[in-house]
Backbone as CSV, one residue per row, in Angstrom:
resi,resn,N_x,N_y,N_z,CA_x,CA_y,CA_z,C_x,C_y,C_z
1,MET,-11.687,-13.400,24.347,-10.334,-13.064,23.913,-9.639,-12.278,25.023
2,ALA,-8.559,-12.826,25.604,-7.863,-12.197,26.718,-6.539,-11.617,26.249
3,ALA,-6.195,-10.434,26.767,-4.947,-9.762,26.404,-3.914,-9.969,27.491
4,GLY,-2.656,-10.223,27.104,-1.557,-10.349,28.042,-0.915,-8.999,28.301
5,PRO,0.238,-8.986,28.987,0.942,-7.731,29.273,1.283,-6.972,27.989
6,ASP,0.975,-5.682,27.974,1.218,-4.779,26.851,0.320,-5.047,25.649
7,GLN,-0.468,-6.114,25.688,-1.405,-6.394,24.609,-2.724,-5.669,24.861
8,THR,-3.530,-5.597,23.839,-4.856,-5.014,24.000,-5.809,-5.640,22.993
9,VAL,-7.074,-5.626,23.331,-8.118,-6.101,22.416,-8.958,-4.903,22.015
10,ILE,-9.129,-4.705,20.713,-9.958,-3.610,20.227,-11.249,-4.159,19.626
11,ASP,-12.272,-3.324,19.619,-13.501,-3.620,18.889,-13.309,-3.156,17.455
12,VAL,-13.382,-4.061,16.513,-13.159,-3.723,15.103,-14.375,-2.969,14.563
13,LEU,-14.106,-1.831,13.933,-15.150,-1.069,13.245,-15.212,-1.438,11.767
14,GLY,-14.065,-1.656,11.177,-14.017,-1.995,9.756,-12.640,-2.497,9.381
15,CYS,-12.563,-3.160,8.243,-11.291,-3.696,7.759,-11.269,-3.617,6.242
16,GLY,-10.238,-2.975,5.708,-10.085,-2.895,4.271,-9.716,-4.240,3.671
17,VAL,-10.071,-4.407,2.415,-9.766,-5.637,1.673,-8.631,-5.319,0.708
18,CYS,-7.595,-6.145,0.741,-6.368,-5.879,0.000,-6.034,-7.084,-0.877
19,HIS,-5.293,-6.843,-1.972,-4.848,-7.955,-2.812,-4.037,-8.972,-2.016
20,SER,-3.323,-8.497,-0.975,-2.570,-9.435,-0.150,-3.492,-10.447,0.519
21,ASP,-4.735,-10.038,0.842,-5.695,-10.992,1.403,-5.943,-12.141,0.430
22,LEU,-6.012,-11.808,-0.856,-6.221,-12.852,-1.865,-5.015,-13.784,-1.933
23,HIS,-3.809,-13.202,-1.842,-2.601,-14.037,-1.877,-2.564,-14.983,-0.682
24,VAL,-2.994,-14.504,0.501,-3.038,-15.375,1.679,-4.089,-16.464,1.488
25,ALA,-5.267,-16.078,1.033,-6.346,-17.049,0.824,-5.946,-18.117,-0.193
26,ASP,-5.143,-17.725,-1.179,-4.696,-18.666,-2.211,-3.511,-19.512,-1.762
27,GLY,-2.932,-19.196,-0.598,-1.795,-19.952,-0.098,-0.459,-19.501,-0.630
28,SER,-0.411,-18.330,-1.297,0.850,-17.845,-1.865,1.768,-17.252,-0.811
29,ILE,1.193,-16.611,0.204,1.973,-16.028,1.291,1.261,-16.327,2.609
30,GLY,1.979,-16.103,3.717,1.367,-16.234,5.030,1.039,-17.670,5.380
31,ARG,0.023,-17.813,6.218,-0.386,-19.145,6.659,-1.904,-19.247,6.653
32,THR,-2.388,-20.446,6.568,-3.819,-20.732,6.720,-3.966,-21.967,7.598
33,PRO,-5.059,-22.107,8.363,-6.164,-21.148,8.454,-5.769,-19.913,9.254
34,ILE,-6.425,-18.808,8.971,-6.114,-17.550,9.641,-7.310,-16.619,9.490
35,VAL,-7.461,-15.691,10.413,-8.413,-14.595,10.248,-7.718,-13.530,9.408
36,LEU,-8.239,-13.289,8.216,-7.628,-12.329,7.304,-7.816,-10.894,7.795
37,GLY,-7.152,-9.962,7.094,-7.420,-8.552,7.282,-6.332,-7.797,8.018
38,HIS,-5.739,-6.798,7.331,-4.679,-6.002,7.959,-4.901,-4.496,7.823
39,GLU,-5.978,-4.071,7.185,-6.304,-2.644,7.107,-7.405,-2.361,8.137
40,VAL,-7.014,-2.342,9.402,-7.977,-2.426,10.490,-8.135,-1.084,11.207
41,VAL,-9.386,-0.701,11.417,-9.720,0.430,12.280,-10.681,-0.079,13.346
42,GLY,-10.552,0.481,14.552,-11.382,0.000,15.633,-11.480,0.989,16.765
43,LEU,-12.069,0.539,17.847,-12.235,1.349,19.052,-11.392,0.747,20.161
44,ASP,-10.561,1.578,20.764,-9.783,1.189,21.922,-10.377,1.864,23.153
45,ALA,-10.403,1.145,24.273,-11.036,1.667,25.480,-10.381,2.953,25.960
46,ARG,-9.083,3.102,25.738,-8.376,4.305,26.196,-8.282,5.386,25.128
47,LEU,-8.008,4.986,23.905,-7.651,5.935,22.857,-8.815,6.339,21.960
48,GLY,-9.908,5.595,22.009,-11.014,5.871,21.106,-10.743,5.270,19.733
49,PRO,-11.201,5.920,18.652,-10.984,5.383,17.302,-9.492,5.317,16.957
50,VAL,-9.057,4.176,16.481,-7.639,3.962,16.175,-7.489,3.207,14.861
51,MET,-6.297,3.326,14.299,-5.870,2.487,13.180,-4.785,1.558,13.697
52,VAL,-4.808,0.321,13.234,-3.808,-0.659,13.663,-2.641,-0.648,12.690
53,TYR,-1.430,-0.465,13.229,-0.222,-0.697,12.424,-0.006,-2.203,12.388
54,ALA,-0.052,-2.775,11.189,-0.173,-4.235,11.065,1.115,-5.004,10.794
55,PRO,2.217,-4.411,10.289,3.439,-5.205,10.074,4.236,-5.353,11.382
56,TRP,3.825,-6.292,12.220,4.430,-6.444,13.534,5.779,-7.151,13.425
57,GLY,6.822,-6.540,13.963,8.139,-7.154,13.945,8.320,-8.139,15.081
58,CYS,9.481,-8.817,15.100,9.756,-9.786,16.159,10.113,-9.099,17.471
59,ARG,10.728,-7.909,17.363,11.117,-7.100,18.528,12.095,-7.815,19.449
60,ARG,12.841,-8.751,18.914,13.838,-9.434,19.727,15.112,-8.598,19.815
61,PRO,15.840,-8.680,20.933,17.136,-8.001,21.009,18.052,-8.476,19.883
62,GLY,18.712,-7.551,19.241,19.615,-7.913,18.153,19.003,-7.848,16.781
63,CYS,17.667,-7.649,16.674,17.055,-7.510,15.349,17.300,-6.093,14.856
64,LEU,18.147,-5.966,13.845,18.538,-4.642,13.362,17.363,-3.889,12.767
65,GLN,16.479,-4.606,12.062,15.345,-3.949,11.420,14.367,-3.400,12.463
66,CYS,14.038,-4.196,13.453,13.115,-3.722,14.491,13.728,-2.566,15.270
67,ALA,15.019,-2.664,15.589,15.683,-1.604,16.334,15.687,-0.291,15.565
68,ALA,15.701,-0.392,14.227,15.717,0.805,13.376,14.324,1.302,13.038
69,GLY,13.290,0.661,13.596,11.926,1.074,13.279,11.450,0.610,11.921
70,GLN,12.099,-0.406,11.359,11.740,-0.939,10.046,11.118,-2.330,10.207
71,GLU,10.101,-2.420,11.056,9.534,-3.721,11.395,8.929,-4.439,10.193
72,MET,8.535,-3.677,9.173,7.886,-4.300,8.013,8.858,-5.156,7.193
73,ILE,10.195,-5.013,7.435,11.144,-5.871,6.723,11.878,-6.790,7.693
74,CYS,11.365,-6.939,8.905,11.914,-7.903,9.851,11.795,-9.317,9.272
75,ALA,12.861,-10.092,9.387,12.865,-11.441,8.812,11.905,-12.381,9.527
76,ASP,11.538,-12.056,10.763,10.618,-12.900,11.524,9.394,-12.088,11.932
77,SER,8.853,-11.353,10.972,7.714,-10.486,11.250,6.447,-11.300,11.465
78,HIS,5.462,-10.669,12.088,4.197,-11.331,12.404,3.038,-10.441,11.961
79,GLU,2.902,-10.272,10.658,1.895,-9.351,10.142,0.484,-9.813,10.464
80,ALA,-0.328,-8.841,10.883,-1.742,-9.134,11.119,-2.405,-9.582,9.826
81,GLY,-3.218,-10.625,9.906,-3.960,-11.102,8.745,-3.133,-11.889,7.755
82,ILE,-1.838,-12.033,8.024,-0.955,-12.784,7.129,-0.270,-13.917,7.901
83,VAL,0.272,-13.565,9.068,0.882,-14.560,9.952,0.086,-14.700,11.249
84,ASP,-0.397,-13.571,11.792,-1.252,-13.582,12.975,-2.676,-13.200,12.571
85,ASP,-3.648,-13.547,13.420,-5.046,-13.254,13.095,-5.272,-11.748,12.954
86,GLY,-6.103,-11.397,11.958,-6.330,-10.006,11.624,-7.721,-9.508,11.929
87,GLY,-8.208,-8.611,11.067,-9.374,-7.807,11.378,-10.680,-8.175,10.707
88,TYR,-10.778,-9.325,10.031,-12.079,-9.791,9.542,-12.829,-10.401,10.725
89,ALA,-13.127,-9.598,11.725,-13.705,-10.100,12.967,-14.319,-8.940,13.736
90,ASP,-15.050,-9.261,14.785,-15.626,-8.227,15.646,-14.607,-7.663,16.618
91,LYS,-13.646,-8.485,17.035,-12.601,-8.058,17.961,-11.252,-8.525,17.443
92,MET,-10.190,-7.848,17.892,-8.858,-8.201,17.401,-7.835,-7.975,18.511
93,LEU,-6.939,-8.933,18.677,-5.852,-8.838,19.642,-4.652,-8.158,18.981
94,VAL,-4.163,-7.101,19.610,-3.003,-6.360,19.107,-1.865,-6.529,20.107
95,PRO,-0.660,-6.939,19.667,0.387,-7.350,20.617,1.053,-6.217,21.391
96,HIS,1.061,-5.010,20.862,1.689,-3.880,21.549,0.815,-2.644,21.364
97,ARG,0.602,-1.901,22.454,-0.293,-0.748,22.388,0.212,0.325,21.426
98,GLU,1.525,0.412,21.218,2.021,1.460,20.329,1.651,1.208,18.865
99,TYR,1.150,0.007,18.568,0.662,-0.264,17.219,-0.723,0.333,16.976
100,LEU,-1.306,0.968,17.973,-2.588,1.653,17.827,-2.322,3.136,17.603
101,VAL,-2.758,3.655,16.466,-2.523,5.058,16.118,-3.858,5.792,16.169
102,PRO,-4.012,6.765,17.080,-5.290,7.486,17.176,-5.645,8.191,15.871
103,LEU,-6.925,8.135,15.513,-7.378,8.733,14.256,-7.655,10.234,14.386
104,GLU,-7.954,10.703,15.575,-8.055,12.143,15.850,-8.891,12.876,14.809
105,GLY,-10.151,12.443,14.684,-11.088,13.146,13.821,-11.250,12.573,12.433
106,LEU,-10.356,11.702,11.986,-10.507,11.069,10.681,-11.620,10.023,10.743
107,ASP,-12.358,9.885,9.654,-13.463,8.928,9.581,-12.903,7.508,9.459
108,PRO,-13.104,6.648,10.471,-12.484,5.322,10.437,-12.798,4.518,9.183
109,LEU,-14.054,4.510,8.756,-14.452,3.656,7.636,-14.012,4.209,6.283
110,GLU,-13.641,5.475,6.244,-13.095,6.035,5.006,-11.581,5.844,4.926
111,VAL,-10.894,5.980,6.058,-9.427,5.947,6.025,-8.848,4.564,6.266
112,ALA,-9.674,3.550,6.532,-9.144,2.202,6.795,-8.113,1.753,5.763
113,PRO,-8.315,2.011,4.454,-7.329,1.557,3.475,-5.961,2.215,3.600
114,LEU,-5.844,3.293,4.372,-4.534,3.902,4.568,-3.590,2.977,5.318
115,ALA,-4.138,2.016,6.081,-3.306,1.131,6.893,-2.374,0.264,6.051
116,CYS,-2.759,-0.021,4.812,-1.874,-0.766,3.908,-1.808,-0.094,2.552
117,GLY,-2.960,0.040,1.876,-2.947,0.639,0.541,-2.328,2.021,0.545
118,GLY,-2.766,2.868,1.462,-2.215,4.215,1.533,-0.788,4.224,2.022
119,LEU,-0.492,3.440,3.073,0.853,3.416,3.641,1.872,2.865,2.650
120,THR,1.501,1.815,1.945,2.412,1.226,0.958,2.712,2.212,-0.162
121,ALA,1.686,2.897,-0.655,1.898,3.892,-1.708,2.702,5.079,-1.188
122,PHE,2.445,5.486,0.032,3.158,6.609,0.650,4.654,6.333,0.709
123,ARG,5.027,5.151,1.186,6.443,4.812,1.280,7.067,4.648,-0.110
124,ALA,6.342,4.033,-1.031,6.876,3.844,-2.381,7.157,5.177,-3.053
125,VAL,6.244,6.133,-2.911,6.458,7.460,-3.500,7.640,8.149,-2.824
126,ARG,7.737,8.040,-1.523,8.878,8.622,-0.798,10.188,8.055,-1.330
127,ARG,10.240,6.745,-1.511,11.468,6.117,-2.002,11.776,6.559,-3.424
128,ALA,10.752,6.639,-4.255,10.968,7.073,-5.627,11.520,8.495,-5.680
129,MET,10.953,9.395,-4.873,11.386,10.781,-4.885,12.763,10.951,-4.252
130,THR,13.104,10.097,-3.297,14.414,10.185,-2.641,15.517,9.631,-3.527
131,LEU,15.240,8.538,-4.237,16.268,7.842,-4.993,16.473,8.382,-6.409
132,ARG,15.518,9.147,-6.921,15.692,9.654,-8.284,16.884,10.601,-8.322
133,GLU,17.460,10.758,-9.483,18.612,11.642,-9.632,18.215,13.072,-9.265
134,ALA,18.946,13.677,-8.357,18.576,15.003,-7.844,18.754,16.076,-8.907
135,GLY,17.950,17.127,-8.766,18.144,18.318,-9.584,17.423,18.322,-10.913
136,ARG,16.685,17.272,-11.248,15.964,17.261,-12.514,14.467,17.343,-12.251
137,SER,13.746,17.899,-13.206,12.290,17.875,-13.100,11.851,16.420,-13.177
138,SER,10.811,16.095,-12.480,10.453,14.687,-12.321,9.259,14.306,-13.178
139,ARG,9.485,13.385,-14.097,8.420,12.743,-14.835,8.248,11.361,-14.215
140,VAL,7.081,11.121,-13.623,6.858,9.878,-12.890,5.777,9.077,-13.595
141,LEU,6.062,7.782,-13.787,5.101,6.856,-14.365,4.584,5.950,-13.260
142,VAL,3.275,5.939,-13.069,2.620,5.062,-12.103,1.937,3.946,-12.884
143,ILE,2.338,2.713,-12.630,1.753,1.562,-13.311,0.742,0.913,-12.376
144,GLY,-0.521,0.952,-12.774,-1.592,0.410,-11.951,-2.362,1.504,-11.252
145,ALA,-3.639,1.674,-11.619,-4.468,2.739,-11.064,-5.556,2.192,-10.147
146,GLY,-5.240,1.063,-9.472,-6.149,0.560,-8.445,-6.013,1.386,-7.182
147,GLY,-6.363,0.797,-6.042,-6.351,1.551,-4.801,-5.008,2.165,-4.469
148,LEU,-3.910,1.415,-4.613,-2.592,1.949,-4.293,-2.179,3.040,-5.270
149,GLY,-2.402,2.792,-6.559,-2.051,3.801,-7.554,-2.813,5.093,-7.361
150,GLN,-4.067,4.982,-6.929,-4.870,6.190,-6.703,-4.318,7.012,-5.548
151,TYR,-3.853,6.344,-4.488,-3.196,7.091,-3.412,-1.874,7.690,-3.891
152,ALA,-1.116,6.937,-4.687,0.170,7.446,-5.171,-0.005,8.728,-5.970
153,VAL,-1.034,8.786,-6.801,-1.292,10.005,-7.571,-1.498,11.190,-6.632
154,GLN,-2.236,10.984,-5.559,-2.501,12.080,-4.628,-1.241,12.518,-3.892
155,PHE,-0.380,11.561,-3.524,0.865,11.929,-2.863,1.796,12.661,-3.829
156,LEU,1.882,12.182,-5.065,2.723,12.844,-6.063,2.201,14.245,-6.386
157,ARG,0.880,14.403,-6.383,0.277,15.698,-6.661,0.722,16.749,-5.645
158,ARG,1.092,16.289,-4.451,1.550,17.188,-3.395,3.042,17.465,-3.476
159,THR,3.710,16.915,-4.483,5.150,17.104,-4.674,5.377,18.104,-5.801
160,PRO,5.959,19.266,-5.506,6.124,20.293,-6.546,6.965,19.801,-7.727
161,GLY,6.577,20.216,-8.923,7.379,19.970,-10.110,7.297,18.580,-10.687
162,VAL,6.294,17.818,-10.300,6.167,16.440,-10.781,5.076,16.356,-11.836
163,HIS,5.397,15.716,-12.959,4.413,15.408,-13.991,4.065,13.936,-13.848
164,ILE,2.766,13.648,-13.678,2.312,12.295,-13.340,1.628,11.654,-14.535
165,THR,2.149,10.505,-14.959,1.507,9.685,-15.981,1.072,8.371,-15.338
166,VAL,-0.156,7.963,-15.593,-0.699,6.728,-15.016,-1.100,5.795,-16.157
167,VAL,-0.744,4.522,-16.009,-1.109,3.532,-17.015,-1.920,2.430,-16.356
168,ASP,-2.989,2.008,-17.030,-3.826,0.914,-16.538,-4.588,0.347,-17.725
169,THR,-5.094,-0.866,-17.553,-5.865,-1.500,-18.624,-7.343,-1.125,-18.568
170,LEU,-7.811,-0.594,-17.427,-9.235,-0.352,-17.227,-9.576,1.130,-17.372
171,PRO,-10.438,1.497,-18.316,-10.808,2.905,-18.506,-11.385,3.556,-17.254
172,ALA,-12.162,2.818,-16.464,-12.775,3.398,-15.262,-11.699,3.842,-14.274
173,ARG,-10.652,3.061,-14.132,-9.580,3.433,-13.209,-8.773,4.612,-13.739
174,LEU,-8.571,4.661,-15.034,-7.877,5.814,-15.615,-8.692,7.082,-15.412
175,SER,-10.011,6.963,-15.487,-10.879,8.108,-15.237,-10.713,8.614,-13.811
176,VAL,-10.657,7.691,-12.833,-10.436,8.085,-11.444,-9.073,8.750,-11.287
177,ALA,-8.057,8.197,-11.940,-6.712,8.773,-11.852,-6.701,10.223,-12.339
178,ARG,-7.415,10.499,-13.416,-7.495,11.887,-13.916,-8.198,12.782,-12.904
179,GLU,-9.278,12.261,-12.306,-9.992,13.043,-11.294,-9.094,13.374,-10.107
180,LEU,-8.169,12.480,-9.791,-7.301,12.665,-8.633,-6.075,13.522,-8.937
181,GLY,-5.866,13.857,-10.202,-4.781,14.770,-10.519,-3.717,14.272,-11.457
182,ALA,-3.887,13.091,-12.063,-2.904,12.629,-13.042,-2.877,13.579,-14.233
183,ASP,-1.681,13.903,-14.712,-1.546,14.789,-15.869,-1.844,14.058,-17.167
184,THR,-1.454,12.787,-17.236,-1.639,11.982,-18.447,-2.061,10.579,-18.033
185,THR,-2.996,9.989,-18.756,-3.356,8.593,-18.529,-3.239,7.836,-19.846
186,LEU,-2.726,6.606,-19.751,-2.446,5.811,-20.940,-2.868,4.361,-20.726
187,THR,-3.160,3.691,-21.835,-3.262,2.241,-21.805,-1.854,1.669,-21.972
188,PRO,-1.633,0.391,-21.644,-0.285,-0.170,-21.793,0.271,-0.043,-23.207
189,GLU,-0.595,-0.127,-24.211,-0.128,-0.041,-25.599,0.367,1.359,-25.963
190,GLU,-0.035,2.364,-25.188,0.319,3.749,-25.497,1.587,4.228,-24.806
191,VAL,2.150,3.418,-23.905,3.324,3.846,-23.149,4.541,3.844,-24.056
192,GLY,5.346,4.899,-23.956,6.548,5.012,-24.761,6.915,6.469,-24.945
193,GLY,7.961,6.720,-25.692,8.387,8.098,-25.901,9.477,8.474,-24.925
194,ALA,9.446,9.720,-24.457,10.480,10.197,-23.542,10.476,9.372,-22.258
195,PRO,11.657,8.959,-21.773,11.701,8.111,-20.573,11.358,8.895,-19.303
196,TYR,11.058,8.145,-18.253,10.608,8.726,-16.985,11.736,8.701,-15.955
197,ASP,11.740,9.718,-15.096,12.752,9.780,-14.037,12.482,8.746,-12.950
198,ALA,11.226,8.419,-12.729,10.870,7.407,-11.733,9.663,6.640,-12.236
199,VAL,9.672,5.343,-11.981,8.539,4.477,-12.314,8.180,3.695,-11.054
200,VAL,6.890,3.725,-10.686,6.413,2.947,-9.543,5.431,1.911,-10.082
201,ASP,5.778,0.638,-9.918,4.982,-0.463,-10.469,4.175,-1.105,-9.354
202,PHE,2.862,-0.836,-9.355,1.983,-1.397,-8.334,1.377,-2.737,-8.762
203,VAL,1.806,-3.266,-9.909,1.305,-4.553,-10.381,2.375,-5.632,-10.190
204,GLY,3.528,-5.430,-10.799,4.625,-6.364,-10.609,4.569,-7.608,-11.456
205,ALA,3.789,-7.583,-12.527,3.754,-8.714,-13.452,4.941,-8.625,-14.411
206,GLU,5.169,-9.696,-15.152,6.280,-9.711,-16.102,6.185,-8.537,-17.075
207,ALA,4.984,-8.306,-17.615,4.813,-7.252,-18.617,4.995,-5.865,-18.017
208,THR,4.466,-5.641,-16.806,4.555,-4.294,-16.233,5.977,-3.974,-15.780
209,LEU,6.670,-4.942,-15.205,8.046,-4.690,-14.787,8.947,-4.488,-16.006
210,GLY,8.665,-5.238,-17.079,9.400,-5.016,-18.323,9.163,-3.625,-18.873
211,ALA,7.915,-3.165,-18.812,7.597,-1.806,-19.270,8.264,-0.765,-18.391
212,ALA,8.359,-1.020,-17.094,9.007,-0.080,-16.178,10.468,0.116,-16.560
213,VAL,11.178,-0.983,-16.789,12.599,-0.906,-17.130,12.795,-0.286,-18.521
214,ALA,11.879,-0.579,-19.440,11.988,-0.046,-20.794,11.731,1.453,-20.857
215,ASN,11.070,2.006,-19.834,10.663,3.406,-19.907,11.270,4.282,-18.820
216,VAL,12.314,3.796,-18.139,12.950,4.605,-17.113,14.191,5.298,-17.684
217,GLN,14.417,6.498,-17.240,15.550,7.310,-17.671,16.859,6.767,-17.104
218,ARG,17.976,6.993,-17.811,19.278,6.699,-17.227,19.425,7.492,-15.928
219,GLY,19.925,6.826,-14.892,20.032,7.480,-13.603,18.715,7.575,-12.857
220,GLY,17.647,6.999,-13.411,16.342,7.037,-12.768,16.151,5.889,-11.797
221,VAL,14.910,5.703,-11.358,14.619,4.681,-10.367,13.327,3.961,-10.725
222,VAL,13.338,2.636,-10.524,12.135,1.815,-10.624,11.840,1.259,-9.239
223,VAL,10.637,1.542,-8.731,10.217,1.041,-7.428,9.150,-0.034,-7.655
224,LEU,9.444,-1.254,-7.253,8.527,-2.375,-7.432,7.730,-2.598,-6.156
225,VAL,6.401,-2.579,-6.287,5.508,-2.793,-5.153,4.638,-4.036,-5.363
226,GLY,4.146,-4.237,-6.586,3.205,-5.320,-6.868,3.818,-6.695,-6.710
227,MET,2.949,-7.668,-6.432,3.399,-9.018,-6.067,3.028,-10.076,-7.103
228,PHE,2.927,-9.685,-8.376,2.473,-10.651,-9.364,3.606,-11.405,-10.060
229,GLY,4.767,-11.448,-9.434,5.788,-12.419,-9.811,6.660,-12.074,-10.995
230,GLY,6.644,-10.850,-11.492,7.479,-10.490,-12.632,8.945,-10.365,-12.259
231,SER,9.805,-10.457,-13.273,11.241,-10.268,-13.064,11.845,-9.705,-14.347
232,VAL,13.030,-9.121,-14.216,13.748,-8.595,-15.380,15.213,-9.020,-15.276
233,PRO,15.899,-9.186,-16.414,17.333,-9.501,-16.364,18.112,-8.335,-15.767
234,PHE,19.148,-8.657,-15.004,19.981,-7.628,-14.391,21.420,-7.818,-14.829
235,GLY,22.028,-6.751,-15.298,23.424,-6.816,-15.714,23.792,-5.574,-16.501
236,LEU,25.087,-5.279,-16.575,25.538,-4.127,-17.344,25.124,-4.284,-18.798
237,GLY,24.527,-3.230,-19.330,24.043,-3.259,-20.696,22.647,-3.820,-20.833
238,ARG,22.125,-4.421,-19.766,20.760,-4.971,-19.808,19.731,-3.952,-19.338
239,LEU,20.197,-2.897,-18.657,19.330,-1.865,-18.103,19.888,-0.503,-18.467
240,PRO,19.072,0.549,-18.425,19.612,1.895,-18.623,20.726,2.167,-17.604
241,SER,21.755,2.898,-18.011,22.928,3.105,-17.164,22.559,3.742,-15.821
242,GLU,23.092,3.160,-14.762,22.952,3.639,-13.388,21.511,3.820,-12.941
243,VAL,20.622,3.047,-13.514,19.246,3.039,-13.009,19.222,2.275,-11.682
244,SER,18.385,2.713,-10.760,18.219,2.038,-9.473,16.946,1.199,-9.514
245,LEU,17.063,-0.069,-9.153,15.910,-0.947,-9.021,15.749,-1.280,-7.544
246,THR,14.561,-1.063,-7.001,14.340,-1.350,-5.591,12.909,-1.819,-5.364
247,THR,12.729,-2.557,-4.297,11.383,-2.883,-3.850,10.987,-1.906,-2.748
248,SER,9.699,-1.823,-2.502,9.200,-1.027,-1.380,8.144,-1.876,-0.676
249,ILE,8.333,-2.066,0.626,7.501,-2.992,1.398,6.706,-2.220,2.444
250,TRP,5.401,-2.184,2.297,4.486,-1.648,3.311,4.962,-0.279,3.764
251,GLY,5.293,-0.097,5.038,5.756,1.172,5.557,6.045,1.032,7.034
252,SER,6.796,1.971,7.595,7.149,1.916,9.008,6.048,2.546,9.852
253,LEU,6.137,2.338,11.168,5.193,2.974,12.079,5.333,4.488,11.990
254,ALA,6.557,4.983,11.853,6.762,6.430,11.685,6.112,6.921,10.400
255,ASP,6.213,6.129,9.311,5.546,6.492,8.054,4.041,6.627,8.267
256,LEU,3.452,5.694,9.039,2.009,5.736,9.252,1.611,6.995,10.020
257,HIS,2.376,7.361,11.028,2.085,8.603,11.752,2.172,9.802,10.805
258,ASP,3.199,9.820,9.952,3.344,10.924,8.991,2.172,10.959,8.018
259,LEU,1.766,9.784,7.548,0.668,9.703,6.590,-0.632,10.221,7.194
260,LEU,-0.957,9.781,8.413,-2.197,10.235,9.034,-2.135,11.728,9.344
261,GLY,-0.953,12.231,9.673,-0.802,13.669,9.849,-1.088,14.421,8.567
262,MET,-0.574,13.914,7.438,-0.870,14.519,6.144,-2.359,14.490,5.845
263,ALA,-3.000,13.343,6.135,-4.429,13.202,5.842,-5.263,14.199,6.643
264,ARG,-4.803,14.552,7.845,-5.527,15.554,8.636,-5.326,16.955,8.068
265,ARG,-4.108,17.252,7.621,-3.804,18.592,7.097,-4.362,18.801,5.701
266,GLU,-4.220,17.784,4.868,-4.597,17.872,3.458,-5.472,16.660,3.133
267,PRO,-6.764,16.782,3.288,-7.647,15.623,3.117,-7.413,14.893,1.800
268,LEU,-7.351,13.564,1.900,-7.207,12.705,0.733,-8.579,12.276,0.260
269,ARG,-8.661,11.943,-1.011,-9.895,11.366,-1.523,-9.788,9.853,-1.426
270,HIS,-10.765,9.251,-0.781,-10.781,7.808,-0.600,-11.888,7.214,-1.473
271,VAL,-11.488,6.461,-2.502,-12.463,5.816,-3.376,-12.804,4.475,-2.739
272,VAL,-13.842,4.479,-1.890,-14.121,3.348,-1.010,-15.555,2.864,-1.194
273,GLU,-15.705,1.553,-1.242,-17.024,0.912,-1.217,-17.140,0.138,0.092
274,HIS,-18.264,0.281,0.785,-18.473,-0.411,2.059,-19.371,-1.631,1.859
275,LEU,-18.956,-2.744,2.438,-19.745,-3.966,2.430,-19.732,-4.547,3.840
276,PRO,-20.813,-5.233,4.252,-20.797,-5.875,5.575,-19.787,-7.022,5.604
277,LEU,-19.261,-7.301,6.793,-18.280,-8.367,6.956,-18.789,-9.696,6.414
278,SER,-20.090,-9.917,6.481,-20.674,-11.170,5.992,-20.497,-11.343,4.486
279,GLU,-20.154,-10.260,3.768,-19.973,-10.328,2.316,-18.498,-10.295,1.931
280,ALA,-17.644,-10.815,2.807,-16.207,-10.829,2.521,-15.887,-11.589,1.241
281,ASN,-16.571,-12.717,1.005,-16.302,-13.489,-0.215,-16.660,-12.688,-1.461
282,ARG,-17.758,-11.945,-1.398,-18.128,-11.089,-2.537,-17.083,-10.000,-2.750
283,ALA,-16.582,-9.452,-1.664,-15.534,-8.437,-1.776,-14.303,-9.001,-2.476
284,HIS,-13.939,-10.231,-2.145,-12.795,-10.868,-2.797,-13.059,-11.063,-4.287
285,GLU,-14.269,-11.443,-4.630,-14.611,-11.626,-6.050,-14.512,-10.310,-6.809
286,LEU,-14.991,-9.231,-6.201,-14.905,-7.919,-6.841,-13.449,-7.519,-7.054
287,LEU,-12.610,-7.812,-6.074,-11.198,-7.449,-6.183,-10.502,-8.286,-7.251
288,ARG,-10.790,-9.577,-7.285,-10.162,-10.449,-8.295,-10.539,-10.031,-9.712
289,SER,-11.779,-9.635,-9.900,-12.266,-9.317,-11.236,-11.886,-7.918,-11.695
290,GLY,-11.409,-7.086,-10.760,-11.124,-5.695,-11.102,-12.367,-4.845,-11.173
291,ALA,-13.488,-5.340,-10.664,-14.755,-4.609,-10.769,-14.857,-3.451,-9.785
292,SER,-14.011,-3.441,-8.761,-14.038,-2.337,-7.805,-13.216,-1.171,-8.342
293,ARG,-13.770,0.050,-8.261,-13.059,1.235,-8.755,-11.938,1.652,-7.817
294,GLY,-12.001,1.265,-6.548,-10.994,1.677,-5.586,-10.774,0.610,-4.551
295,ARG,-10.999,0.946,-3.261,-10.815,0.007,-2.163,-12.170,-0.406,-1.584
296,ILE,-12.204,-1.582,-0.973,-13.409,-2.079,-0.305,-13.122,-2.168,1.180
297,VAL,-14.051,-1.696,2.000,-13.942,-1.795,3.453,-15.115,-2.617,3.981
298,LEU,-14.790,-3.677,4.732,-15.800,-4.507,5.366,-16.148,-3.899,6.717
299,THR,-17.433,-3.751,6.990,-17.882,-3.131,8.233,-18.520,-4.167,9.140
300,THR,-18.391,-3.942,10.446,-18.893,-4.908,11.414,-20.290,-4.556,11.908
301,SER,-20.839,-3.408,11.491,-22.187,-3.040,11.953,-22.940,-2.335,10.836
């Protein structure tokens, strides 16, 4: 594997397994055939242990998103493991050296899921807290207590004055959410009562997005992250008055630097299971079935 100008090849140490990998494997997004994997940590000859920022933009002159540092929403993006080859491998080609973020003491195999699961939750929580109506105490509903929801609970826990409610269908995940600092955990059948100032939906199915809209406060915000194809009617009188509906996509390179800085200052709990790269298919089965309590990281050694 040869690197061109400004490119570099890293030795992969590990790669997190994400639901997006399943969507690519199923042909729902991206392209095939492809080397999967976008939650990549590795060794760089100059920088040592690094995390790869994976939502690569086009970087063409005139691209407003790339110029603004919002490469994850570039219309012609080249995401690792989705459009370009990713980290389910021993080595990986990275197109620009600035996409390598030094880990500076963080354990690569523990923090690998921050590259997508953590970063996506970090940006979604930021958007929820920024867009909610200012000046009110925040009641936040997190839908989905898988890997992303578990990171979201930890980020919200670091936000003063927030009451966190988590909903999931699996008791084991609700148990983890409580351990991580959720104030209240509910099954979907138990959701209701006083509305929430912000709702972050990490599932995105028809039922969960419907529940998000049904339980958000007037003037509140619903942040959609999950990719399971749900939708809701939009129109005056169809939603609570002046509610904001928005999507949140991955995160910027600046977000990733901020996230890793937070992880160094205030250690996060990573609910991670390690499997060898040769067991990638088993990892996918565990993720599809919901049998994993958190995130799975494939290791190369």
